[in-house]
N, C-alpha and C positions, 0 to 999 in steps of 0.2 A: 660510811667511814673515810672517804678523801674529805670529806668537808670537817670531820671532826679532828683527822692531823690538821690541816690546815689553821684551824682554830688553836689548837694546841698550840703549834711551833710558834703562833702570834702571842700567845699566854707564860708559855712557861718559862721561866726566870735562866735554868740551867741550859737551854737549849739557846736562848738569848745571848746568856755570858758566852759561849761557845760560839757563836756567828760573831760578836764582837769582838772576840779574839783572833777570828781567822781575819776579819777586815784590818786590824792591828798590826798583824803579820804580815798582811800585805804590804802595808803603811810602812812597815819597816824593810823589808825585802828592795821597795822602791828608793829609801832612805839611805841605804847599804850601797844599791848600783848610782844612785847620783853623786855619791861621797867620791867615785874613781871618775869623776871627769870634772873640769876644770871651773873654779867658779869665778865669778865677775864681781865685782864692784867701784860703784865710783864712788871717791873719798872725795869731801870737799874740809878743806880747815882753813879757818882763818887767826893766827898766834899775833898778839901783839907782847912786845917784849920792853923795856924799860932800858933806852939808852944809858950806856956809863960814860960818853962823852968822847967818846974816842971813835975814830973812824977809820975804817978799813977798805979791801975791797969785795970781799966777799963774794966771789965768783963770777960779779957784773964789769962793766965798763964804769970806771968811775970808783969815785969812794961816797962811802953813804956811814951811817949813825953804825957805831957797833953796839951790838945786843951786851946786856950787864951778865948775861947765863952765858957761861960758854958753850953749854949744849944746844940753844938756840942758836941759827944762822943769819938770821936779822931782826932790825927790830918791828917789822912789820914783814910777815910769811903769808903767801895765799898760797894754799894745794889746791888743785882739782884734777883728780889724776880716775884714770879708768884702772882697774887692777885686775889682772888675771892670772891665777894660782891654783898651779895640778902639783900633786903631791905621787908620784911613782913608787910603787912598794906593793910585794907581797901579801901582805895584809889586809891590804886593801880588798883585793881578790877573794882572800880568803872569806873576809867578812863578809862579803858579796853572796858568798856560796853558804856561808852557814844563815843567812837571811834568806835566803831562795829556801834551805832546807827545813827551816823554822816554817814558814810560809806553808810550804806542802804538809809540814806534821800537821800546823793550826785546819788547813782545809778537812784533814783525814779525821781529827780531834772532832770538826764540827758535825762531821757525818757520822761520826761515831753519836755524834748526842743526838743527832737527828732518827739516828735506828734506835737509837735506846727508846728515846719519847715516841718514836711510833709503837714498839712494843709494849709501852706503856697503855696508850691510846689502845691498840689491839686486844690486850687482855682485859682492860675495864670497859671497853665496848662490847665484849663478849659475853663479859660478865653481867651486863645488864641486861643483853637479850636473853642467856641463860635464866637470870632471875627473872623477866617477866614471863618465859617461858614455863619457868615453874609455879610460877605465881598464877597462868591460866591454866596449868594443869588441877592445880590443887581447888582452883574453883570449880572444877568441875566437879573434882573430885568431891568437894563437899556439896555439890548438889545430887551427887549419885548416893553421897550417904542421905542425905535428907528424903529424896524418892523413896530409898530402902527403908526407914525408919517409918516413912508413912505407911508402904507396904506393910511391914511387920504390924503397926496397929491398926490397919484395916482386917487382917488376918489374925492379929488377937480378939478382935471386936467381935468376927465370926467364929468364935473358938476354934483356930483350926490351928495354932499355934499356942506356945505357953508366954506367959511374958518373960522367961528369959531371953526371947527373943528380939523383945522389943528395947528392954534394958542392952542388949551386946550391941544393937544397932543405933543405939541414942550414944553410948560410948563411943560408937565409931564414928558419929558424928561431930562429936565434941569434940573429939582428936582430930579430924579433919579442921572446923575449925579454927582451932590454934595453930593448926599446919599452916592454914593460910593467911591468919595473921601474924606467922613469921616471916612466911614468906614474903608479903607485903612490905613488913618492915623491913627485909634482907636488899629488896629491891628497888626502895627507897633512898637505902645506903650507898647502895651501887651507884646510881643516876646521879647523888650529890656527890660522890667520889670522881666522876666522870666531869661531871660539870666544873666541877673546882678547875679542870684543866681548860676547858671549854671558853669558858664565859664569865665577866667580870661579877657577876650578881649570879653562886654555885644554884640559887631558888629560881634560875630562867627554866623554864618549861620545855623539853625537845622532843624529838621524837626519833627513832634508832630505824634503819633500814629492816624491812622483812628478810629473815633467811631465806635464800634461794637455796637452789641444789648446788651442792656441795662440788667444788672446783675438782680437775684431773688432775692426781701430783705427778708432777714431772719427773723423768728417768732419774738415776742418782748420777750417771756421768753428766748431765745438763747441770744438776743442781752443782758437782763438783767442780766443773768447769768456771760457772758462773762466779760462786765465792771464792773461789782463786784468785780469778782476775778483777773480782771487785769487793775487796774485804778493806776497810778503813782500816783495821785495827794493824793489817798488814803492812799496808803504805804508812801509818802513822810508827812502826816502830822501823820501818824501813828508812822513814825519812829522817827520822832519831838517828840511824846509824851516821847515815850521810852529813848530816850537821855534825856530829862528833869528830868525822874522821874530817870537816872543813877545820873545825876548832882545833884538833890538832895541829894542823897545815898553820895557822893562823898565830898558833901559840911558838910554834917553829921558824915564823917570817920574823921574830921579834931579832935571832941571831942576824939576819941581811940589813942592811941599810936602806934607808929612803931617800929617793931624790925629790927634793923639793923643788920648784920653777917657781919663777914670778917674771910677770912681763908689767911693767907701768907706762903708761902715755899721758903727758896733760903738763901741766907748769908746779913748778914749788919756787917760786919767785917771789920775790920783796913786790912785785907789783902783780896785780889780777887783771894780768894782758897778756895776748900774746907776745907781744915785742916789748922790751924794757927799754931805759934810754942810749941812746945811740945806736937804736934800732938791733938793741941785742935779743937774741932769742929766747923767749920765756918758754916755748912749747917745745915738747922732747919727749924723748921715752929712755927708759933703763931696763936691763935684762938682768936677774940674778940664778944663781942654781946654788943648790945647798944640798949636800952628799953626808948625811952623817951618820957613822960607821960604828954600831955599837960595842964597846971594849971589854966592858967588865959591871955587873949589875949586881954581884954576889949570890951567883946561882940563881936569882929570882924566874929568869925565863925557863932553867932548866925544872924547876919544881910548876911551875903553869904549863912546861909540855908533859910533866907527867901526870898531872891533875885531868890535863885534857885526854890520856890517854886510857887512864881509867875511868872517866868517864865512858869512852868510847867502845872498852871492853864492857863493859856492863848494859850497853845498847847492843851490842852483839848479842846477848844473853837473851836480853829481853824478846829481841825478835825472833830468837829457835824457840823462846818459849810460846811466845803468841802465836808459830806457826804451827806447832804439836797443836794447843789448844783450839786452833782453828779447825785442826782435823778432826778432833774428838768433839767438840762441839756439832760440827756437821754430822757426821756419825751417828750420833744419839738424835738431833734432830729429825735428821730422817726417818731414823728406827720409829721415832714414836709417830710421826705421819704416817708411816706407814702400817706401824698396826692401828692404828687409830680409824684409819681408811678402810681395812680389813674386817675390822669389827661392826662398819657402818651397815653393811647386810646381816648379819647373825642380831643386830638391835631390831631391826623394822620386822624381822622374823617374829621376832621375842615380844617384840608390840600387838602383832595380827594375833601372834598364839594367846597371849595374855587377855585381850579384848574377847576372842572367841571363847575361851573359857570361861570368863565374866558372862556370858549371853547365857550360856548353856548351865551353868552355874545358879543363874536368876529364873531360869526356865523349870528347870528341876525342884528350885525353894516353891517356887507357885506351884507346881505340881506337887507337894509333900514330899518329895525323895531327896532331899537334901536339908543339910539343917543353916541357920543364919550365919553359925561360924564358917561355913564355907564359902557364903556367902559375901562376907568380910576377907577372908583369905583371899578369894579371887581378886575381891575390889583394890586391895594392899598389893596384889601382883601386876596388877593392870596397870597403876598408879606407880610404882618400880620401875615396871620396863618401859615407859613412856619417860619418866626421868630421868632412867639411864640413855634412852634415845635422846633426850633432849643434850645431856651433858656430851654423849660420843660425838653431836654432830659439832658442838660446841670443843670442843676436844680436837676435833681435826681441824678444824677453821683456826683454832690458836697454832697448832702444828705448821698447819701450811703457811700463815702466817709470816710463822718464825723463820721457815727456810726461806720465804721472800726477802723477809728483811736482812739474811744472813747472805743471799746473793744480790742484794740491793734493787731487786723488781719492785719493793715497795717504799 
């Protein structure tokens, strides 16, 4: 089972998308936090401007040619500066919270996808096991019908029974042969459905593990505690509420000013050197600070705040609905597992009773005390009880796996 789950995680596209979304959200969280830190760039630039034939001082000792464009500082200008920039505002902190909440939600959604994939694999895996068991049981039933047909033919030859017994046994054998053919087809289909998840080529041969003794069902308190503390749907909905709250804060941050700080160190001079003519210093620094205060934006910020509040209200409703759904699902899953476990003993008893009934009926038939119809009925009862037993085991295993998926132990 564990190998099947591992292979399915490597091949299933929905899980691959969820895993990629988790990694992308983690990267977005990193980028949002990095945006809160100062950025450093090293800027280098060379400008040449046509002179206009005049001279000026241009911030240097002595005179130099004036550039033809008034926006330029000199005919030759060299810039080589390290620049450190930092923006301080509530919006940056809120955006980091949004990214963190989105990353938590993506992780929870990835776990939801993983558990959904595990549930699918478990269902298909036990379906394969169930069909293989039924195929084996029908093979045995077919051989049993063949044996009974041979017995009736021998007794007819010995003039101990009528030909009607032979006809009845042959009809039973033909029915078992058709049932076996259908069971083989169903088993092949189930194997292909599981193989689609596990292998590049669905025709790849594989085998499932032999069924072991059914594990013990944990107590309801244990299941409830594990499911409450380790449920990805709840974590996802809770992270959605946290992201919505942070988005509201981010929207309201537009009412507040942002402070931008900038520090430059290097040269911005007509010479690419530490010192210019007459030993003038070209190397130096500059500091700037900018505070932008929002005044009027035609109520755009107010509308964005309302939008984020609407999304937050929806997220809260989703969280409440998810909590209620978890309670109901947990109750249903535990009731299913408990009922299927309680029926295992009864199914075992039914198999033993049906087997004994078939043995006694065949003995009575050989002794001439029962009819072929009674033998056929006993064979059908034995096959039905064995099939019900196999279905019961698969039902319990599937229900228990469902609980393990809900509690995160699988």
